[in-house]
matplotlib code that plots the C-alpha trace (Angstrom):
import matplotlib.pyplot as plt

x = [0.0, 1.1, 2.6, 1.6, -2.0, -2.2, -0.7, -3.4, -6.1, -4.9, -5.1, -8.5, -9.8, -8.2, -9.8, -13.3, -12.7, -15.0, -17.9, -17.5, -17.5, -20.7, -22.4, -21.1, -21.7, -25.4, -24.5, -20.8, -21.0, -22.4, -19.4, -17.0, -18.3, -18.1, -14.5, -13.5, -15.0, -12.7, -9.7, -9.2, -8.2, -5.7, -7.0, -5.7, -7.2, -10.6, -10.6, -9.6, -12.3, -14.9, -14.2, -15.2, -18.7, -19.3, -20.2, -18.4, -15.2, -15.6, -15.8, -12.9, -10.7, -11.8, -10.7, -7.4, -6.5, -7.2, -5.3, -2.3, -2.4, -1.5, -2.7, -4.2, -6.4, -7.4, -8.3, -10.3, -12.3, -13.1, -14.3, -16.4, -18.1, -19.3, -20.9, -24.7, -25.1, -23.3, -24.9, -28.4, -27.7, -26.1, -27.7, -25.5, -22.5, -23.5, -20.8, -18.1, -18.9, -18.0, -14.7, -11.7, -8.1, -6.2, -3.7, -2.7, 1.0, 0.8, -0.9, 1.9, 4.4, 2.5, 2.4, 6.1, 6.7, 4.5, 6.4, 9.7, 8.3, 7.2, 10.7, 12.2, 9.8, 10.6, 14.3, 13.8, 11.7, 14.6, 17.4, 18.1, 18.1, 18.9, 22.6, 23.9, 25.2, 28.0, 25.6, 24.1, 27.5, 28.5, 25.3, 26.0, 29.7, 28.5, 26.4, 29.2, 31.3, 34.5, 33.6, 34.1, 36.9, 34.8, 32.0, 34.4, 35.8, 32.6, 29.8, 31.5, 34.2, 37.0, 40.4, 42.5, 45.3, 42.9, 41.5, 45.1, 45.8, 42.6, 43.6, 47.0, 45.6, 42.9, 43.3, 39.6, 37.3, 34.4, 36.7, 38.1, 34.6, 33.6, 36.7, 35.8, 32.3, 33.5, 35.9, 33.0, 30.9, 33.7, 34.1, 30.4, 29.7, 26.1, 25.4, 26.2, 22.5, 21.2, 19.1, 22.0, 24.1, 21.1, 20.8, 24.5, 24.5, 21.3, 22.6, 24.9, 26.5, 27.6, 24.0, 23.3, 20.1, 17.4, 16.7, 20.2, 20.1, 16.4, 16.7, 18.5, 15.2, 13.5, 12.9, 12.6]
y = [0.0, 3.6, 5.0, 8.6, 7.7, 5.8, 8.7, 11.0, 8.7, 9.6, 13.3, 12.7, 11.1, 13.8, 16.6, 15.1, 14.4, 17.1, 16.1, 12.4, 13.0, 15.0, 12.3, 9.1, 10.3, 9.4, 5.7, 5.5, 1.9, 0.7, 2.2, 0.8, -2.7, -2.6, -1.2, -3.9, -6.6, -5.4, -5.4, -1.7, -1.3, -3.0, -4.9, -2.1, 0.5, -1.2, -1.3, 2.3, 3.6, 1.4, 2.8, 6.3, 7.3, 10.4, 9.4, 12.3, 11.5, 7.8, 8.7, 11.1, 8.4, 5.9, 8.2, 9.2, 5.5, 4.5, 7.5, 6.6, 3.0, 4.1, 4.1, 0.6, 1.3, 4.6, 2.9, 0.2, 2.8, 4.8, 1.5, 0.7, 4.0, 3.3, 0.0, -0.4, -0.9, 2.3, 4.3, 3.3, 4.0, 7.3, 8.7, 11.8, 9.6, 9.6, 12.3, 9.7, 7.8, 10.9, 11.8, 11.3, 11.0, 13.7, 11.8, 14.6, 14.4, 10.6, 11.1, 13.3, 10.7, 8.0, 10.2, 10.8, 7.1, 6.3, 8.8, 7.2, 3.7, 4.8, 6.1, 2.8, 0.8, 3.0, 2.4, -1.4, -1.5, -0.1, -1.7, -4.4, -2.1, 1.4, 1.5, 5.0, 7.0, 9.6, 12.5, 11.4, 10.9, 14.4, 15.8, 14.0, 15.1, 18.7, 18.1, 16.7, 19.2, 19.1, 15.9, 13.9, 11.8, 10.7, 9.8, 7.9, 5.9, 5.4, 5.3, 4.1, 1.9, 3.5, 3.0, 6.0, 5.1, 5.3, 8.6, 10.1, 8.9, 10.6, 13.8, 13.8, 13.1, 15.8, 19.4, 20.5, 19.4, 18.3, 16.2, 14.5, 13.7, 12.5, 10.3, 8.8, 8.0, 6.5, 4.3, 3.1, 2.5, 0.4, -1.7, -2.3, -3.3, -4.5, -3.3, 0.3, 1.3, 4.8, 3.5, 1.8, 5.0, 6.9, 4.5, 4.9, 8.6, 9.1, 7.3, 8.2, 11.5, 12.2, 11.9, 14.4, 16.5, 14.4, 17.2, 16.9, 13.1, 12.1, 12.5, 9.1, 7.5, 8.8, 6.4, 8.9]
z = [0.0, -0.7, 2.5, 1.5, 0.9, 4.2, 6.0, 4.5, 5.8, 9.3, 8.4, 6.9, 10.1, 12.3, 10.2, 10.7, 14.4, 15.8, 13.5, 14.3, 18.1, 17.7, 15.6, 17.3, 20.8, 20.2, 20.8, 21.8, 23.0, 19.7, 17.8, 20.4, 20.1, 16.3, 16.4, 18.8, 16.6, 13.8, 16.2, 15.6, 19.3, 21.5, 24.5, 26.8, 24.6, 24.6, 28.4, 28.6, 26.2, 27.8, 31.2, 30.0, 31.3, 29.2, 25.6, 23.9, 25.9, 25.0, 21.3, 21.7, 23.3, 20.7, 17.8, 19.5, 20.2, 16.6, 15.2, 17.4, 16.2, 12.7, 9.1, 9.0, 12.0, 10.6, 7.3, 9.2, 11.0, 7.8, 6.2, 9.4, 9.3, 5.7, 6.8, 6.6, 10.3, 11.2, 8.4, 9.5, 13.2, 12.4, 9.2, 9.4, 8.7, 5.0, 4.3, 5.1, 1.8, -0.2, 1.5, -0.8, 0.1, -1.8, -4.0, -6.4, -5.5, -5.8, -9.2, -10.4, -9.3, -11.2, -14.3, -14.1, -13.6, -16.6, -18.8, -17.8, -18.5, -21.9, -22.7, -21.4, -23.6, -26.6, -26.0, -25.7, -28.9, -30.9, -29.0, -31.6, -34.7, -35.8, -35.6, -34.8, -37.7, -38.0, -38.1, -34.8, -33.3, -34.3, -32.7, -29.5, -29.6, -29.6, -26.5, -24.5, -22.5, -20.5, -18.7, -22.0, -20.5, -17.6, -20.0, -22.1, -19.1, -17.1, -19.6, -22.8, -21.3, -23.2, -21.6, -20.3, -22.7, -25.7, -24.4, -24.2, -27.7, -29.0, -27.2, -28.9, -32.3, -32.3, -31.2, -31.3, -28.5, -30.7, -32.8, -29.7, -28.5, -32.0, -32.2, -28.8, -29.9, -33.2, -31.3, -29.1, -32.2, -33.7, -30.6, -30.1, -33.8, -34.0, -30.4, -31.4, -31.7, -31.2, -28.3, -26.6, -26.8, -25.4, -22.5, -21.7, -21.8, -19.7, -16.5, -13.7, -12.7, -16.3, -17.6, -20.5, -20.5, -22.2, -24.7, -26.1, -26.7, -27.1, -30.8, -30.7, -29.9, -33.0, -35.8, -38.6]

ax = plt.figure().add_subplot(projection="3d")
ax.plot(x, y, z, "-o")
ax.set_aspect("equal")
plt.show()
């Protein structure tokens, strides 16, 4: 279960506390017995709540105890309050059925996760084909800055000796990076797909901005 949503169920219960005390005080013992039947209270908690003589205090203690027990108990009570027996005994409890846990932040997270999943699926779909071409390599080379050696060693698995050789052979930065990418392409052979290169360059501390390499996932 989502921890955030469960936490919000406690907040929801706490926000309706005053209203619930007013409604449930009409028959506090009835609510207590139903809550106990669902094991929403500990044995000690049940005895403590039962000992209260004033209905409003009994309901207050009941709610406090359940809130303190955590998300599962809070969820259990909210479900209990929607039950037919409770709804018939306390008609004013009807509002409980329409309460919604606010999951907007969770929704955004799911949307983001779905977007990432779509990108991963896209990458996997083209993993076996679409070998990277020189034009694409040059575009990537222009996107790679001063950390090109780190990218070469960590992401592309190019040896330090080879990187030093490339540095000696080429004076311009973009040519050095392009030569490094060409070397990777030669070593990878059939594995040198645009999608594979995209995958390598979008991970770790050296990850390039998605807008500079996402063109590698296009099929046109």
